N, C-alpha and C positions, 0 to 999 in steps of 0.2 A: 574767314573759317570760321564754321560753325564749332559751337562747344557742347560734347553732348554731356546731361545732367548726368553727376553721382550718384549713385543708391544710398537711400541713409545708410548708415551704420547697423549692422545686428548688433545686437543686446543681449546676447542667449548668455552670457559668461556668467550672470549671474545665477540662471538655469542648472548649467554645466557645471559650475560649483555646491549648490544645492546635491544632485545627483548623487556627483564625486563623494559629496560626504554620507549619502546614505551608502552607497556602497565600501566605504571605509568600515563605516558601522557595522556596519552587516558583516564583513571580514572579521572584526576583532569582536565580535559576538559570537562567531561560529568558532572562532580558535580560544575563545573563552570558553565553549560549552563541551569543544571537542576536547581540548586540552592539547598541549603543544606538541609536535611529535615526539621530543625527547621523554616525553614522560612515562614512557611505555618499556616495561622491563620484564623479562622472563622470571627474575625470581621475585618470590614476597618478599615485602617490605618484612621488616627485622621485629621478630616480637610477634610473627602470625604465628597462632596454634595450628595444628592439627583439625581438619575436620572428617567427620565421619556421619555418614548420612545411613538410612535405615529407611528400606522400604519396607511394608510390612503391610500385608492387603488380607483383610476379613475373609474368612472362610464362608462362601453364599451356600446360600441352602439350594436346594437341586429345584429346577423349577419344575412344572405340573409338564408331566412325559405325556409327550406330542401320538394321539392316536389316531384313526381316521374320522371317528367322531368327533375331536374337535375344528378338522379343515373346515374352511367353509372352501365354497364351487368359486369359480375363477370369476373375475367381473367379469357383464358382459360387455364388448367392443363395437359403439357406432361408429361409425366411417360418415366423415361428413360427404358431401356432395361434390362430385368435381364441379370445378368453377367452369369448366369450357361449355359443357352443355347438361347440364344438373341431374346428369346420370351418377349411380355409386360407382369407384373407380374398381377396377378388377383386381382381387389380390391375386399375390404372384403363387 
């Protein structure tokens, strides 16, 4: 009877341990940053005062009136040549 050689044992345990430690550390860090789910409440903490915000906009001066003399003519549009035959495409 012949014996089949046994493969060498895998030694990935250290890699999985380090990867698991990184995942746990990131989870704890995210929990610390985001806060625990029980920290959120609909009532303000005691001692919180009322907040009043007023938005005031400064009056703007009148812009220059638009007249026909102030308008520039529309820009000239150049169309690229058609790639198939080198001619200008036809406008629809």
